[in-house]
C-alpha positions in Angstrom: 116.6 131.0 98.9 113.4 129.1 98.3 112.1 126.3 100.6 109.3 123.7 100.2 106.1 124.8 101.9 104.8 121.2 101.9 106.1 117.7 101.8 104.2 114.5 101.0 106.2 112.1 103.0 104.5 108.8 102.3 103.5 106.2 102.2 104.8 104.3 99.2 102.0 102.9 96.9 99.3 104.9 98.7 98.5 107.5 96.0 101.3 110.0 96.5 102.0 110.3 92.8 98.4 111.1 91.9 98.2 113.5 94.8 101.3 115.4 93.6 99.9 115.5 90.1 96.7 117.0 91.6 98.4 119.6 93.7 100.6 121.0 90.9 97.4 121.7 88.9 96.4 124.2 91.5 97.2 127.7 90.2 98.9 128.7 93.5 101.2 125.7 93.6 104.5 125.7 91.7 106.1 122.3 91.0 109.7 121.7 92.1 112.4 122.3 89.6 113.5 118.7 90.0 116.6 116.9 91.2 118.1 116.3 87.8 116.8 112.8 87.4 114.0 113.3 84.9 112.8 109.6 84.9 109.2 109.3 83.8 106.8 107.7 86.2 103.2 106.6 85.9 102.5 110.3 86.4 101.8 113.6 84.8 105.1 115.0 86.0 108.6 113.4 85.8 109.6 111.3 88.8 112.6 113.6 89.6 110.2 116.6 89.9 107.9 114.8 92.3 110.6 113.2 94.4 113.6 115.3 95.3 114.8 112.6 97.8 117.1 115.0 99.6 116.4 113.8 103.2 116.8 110.1 102.5 119.2 109.9 99.5 120.9 113.2 98.6 121.5 114.7 102.1 125.2 114.9 101.5 124.7 117.3 98.6 123.9 120.0 101.1 121.3 122.5 101.9 122.1 124.9 99.1 121.5 122.1 96.6 118.2 121.3 98.1 117.0 124.9 97.9 118.1 125.0 94.3 115.5 122.4 93.5 112.6 124.8 94.2 111.3 127.9 92.5 111.1 131.2 94.3 107.5 131.7 95.0 105.7 135.1 94.8 103.4 136.0 97.6 100.4 133.7 97.6 102.2 130.8 96.0 103.7 127.7 97.5 105.9 124.8 96.3 106.8 121.3 97.6 107.7 117.8 96.8 106.5 114.2 97.4 109.1 111.7 98.5 107.1 108.7 99.9 110.3 107.1 101.4 110.6 109.9 104.0 107.8 108.6 106.3 109.5 105.2 106.9 112.9 106.6 107.5 113.0 108.2 110.9 116.3 109.8 110.2 114.8 111.6 107.2 112.0 112.9 109.5 114.5 114.1 112.0 116.4 116.0 109.3 113.2 117.6 108.1 112.2 118.6 111.6 115.6 120.2 112.2 115.7 122.2 109.0 112.1 123.1 108.0 110.1 122.4 111.2 107.1 124.5 110.1 106.7 122.7 106.7 103.3 121.3 106.1 103.5 117.5 106.2 101.0 115.3 104.2 100.7 111.6 104.8 98.6 109.2 102.7 97.7 105.8 104.1 96.2 102.9 102.3 94.9 99.5 103.5 98.3 98.0 104.4 97.5 94.6 102.9 96.6 96.3 99.6 99.7 98.4 99.9 101.9 95.4 100.4 100.4 93.6 97.3 100.8 96.8 95.2 104.4 97.3 96.2 105.2 93.6 95.6 103.7 93.8 92.1 105.5 97.0 91.3 108.9 95.4 92.2 108.0 92.2 90.3 107.4 94.3 87.2 110.6 96.3 87.5 113.3 94.0 89.0 114.2 91.0 86.9 115.3 88.7 89.7 112.5 89.5 92.1 110.2 86.6 91.1 113.2 84.3 91.4 113.4 85.2 95.1 109.6 85.4 95.7 107.0 83.6 93.6 104.2 85.3 95.5 103.4 87.7 98.3 103.1 84.8 100.6 106.7 83.8 99.9 107.7 87.3 101.0 105.3 87.2 104.0 106.6 83.9 105.3 110.3 84.4 104.7 111.4 87.9 103.7 115.1 88.5 103.4 116.2 91.2 105.9 116.8 93.7 103.1 113.2 93.1 101.7 111.4 93.1 105.0 110.7 96.8 104.8 107.9 96.0 102.4 106.0 94.4 105.2 107.2 96.7 107.9 105.9 99.8 106.1 102.3 98.7 106.8 102.6 99.1 110.6 101.6 102.8 110.1 101.2 103.6 113.8 104.9 103.2 114.3 105.9 105.7 111.7 103.2 108.2 112.8 104.4 108.0 116.4 107.8 109.2 115.2 106.2 111.9 113.1 104.0 113.2 115.9 107.0 113.3 118.3 108.9 115.5 115.9 106.3 117.9 114.4 103.4 120.1 115.6 100.3 118.0 114.9 98.6 121.1 113.4 101.2 120.8 110.6 100.4 117.2 109.8 97.5 116.2 107.5 96.6 112.5 107.2 94.6 111.3 104.2 93.1 107.8 104.0 93.7 106.9 100.4 90.4 105.0 99.9 88.6 108.1 101.1 90.4 110.3 98.6 89.3 107.9 95.9 85.7 107.6 97.0 85.2 111.3 98.0 87.8 113.3 96.1 86.1 116.7 96.3 85.7 116.6 100.1 89.2 115.3 100.7 90.6 117.9 98.2 88.8 120.7 100.0 90.2 119.6 103.3 93.7 119.4 101.9 93.5 122.9 100.4 92.2 124.3 103.7 95.2 122.6 105.5 97.5 124.3 103.0 95.7 127.7 103.4 94.9 127.8 99.7 91.8 128.9 97.8 89.6 126.2 96.6 89.7 125.4 92.9 88.2 122.6 90.8 90.6 120.3 89.0 90.4 117.1 87.0 91.6 114.6 89.5 94.5 112.4 88.5 94.3 108.7 89.5 96.9 106.0 89.2 96.7 104.3 85.8 98.3 101.1 87.1 96.3 97.9 86.8 94.1 97.2 89.8 94.5 93.8 91.4 91.5 91.9 92.9 92.8 90.7 96.2 89.5 89.6 97.8 89.8 86.0 96.6 93.4 85.6 97.5 93.9 82.7 99.8 96.6 84.4 101.9 95.0 87.7 102.4 93.3 86.7 105.7 96.7 85.9 107.2 98.2 89.3 106.2 95.1 91.1 107.3 95.4 89.4 110.7 99.0 90.5 111.1 98.1 94.2 110.5 94.8 94.2 112.4 95.9 95.2 115.9 98.0 98.0 114.5 95.1 99.2 112.4 92.9 99.3 115.5 95.6 101.3 117.3 95.5 103.8 114.4 91.7 103.9 114.6 91.8 104.8 118.2 94.4 107.5 117.7 92.8 109.1 114.7 89.2 108.4 116.0 88.1 106.6 112.9 85.7 103.7 113.0 86.1 100.5 111.1 89.3 101.5 109.3 90.1 98.8 106.6 87.9 96.2 108.2 
């Protein structure tokens, strides 16, 4: 039975949709067959094809069901999915490590303050009662309900990566800084294909079509930046990257 060769595990609102769109344009990558939920996203593929969500939502459906979500790949071809909720949910990572330990793991990380604003705006546009609870990101920042706090917590990336590194061979983990992918797509694309052991090919890169928000003049950004700063520095030291999101 087929298995995914790669998983994009997160993070949410960091470009995982565009990245999956890009990957399935490669002639050696076959998209998943989907999980039966063909909801359209801001994407070139249906949401249910990109996100199987087995390890965080449908685990009780069983291993045979998960395998049925992927095509059988001829020699030289690979397949995979992109469920950005996996990274934050350690139990999902444990299940992945137990069942497909040699799977290639792709992580995308965006400036955590930008990620928070983007996630907040996405929910504001899709949940009718969200703005009744929080009029602004600062309302969330200052008094998030326990069930909503994950929006803030997701930006402490070093915590999630520590769990990831404890569970997988680091050679099977590829981390992409989202801003670098946007600024230098050809270089980042080449690095990703090398990681996946695929031949290089030129594609027309997909980018999110969502409205971009100018956060530079937001009065509260400095407070949120300050919260994430020590964790960003820890990530800099670990990844040996200078001036990450400064």
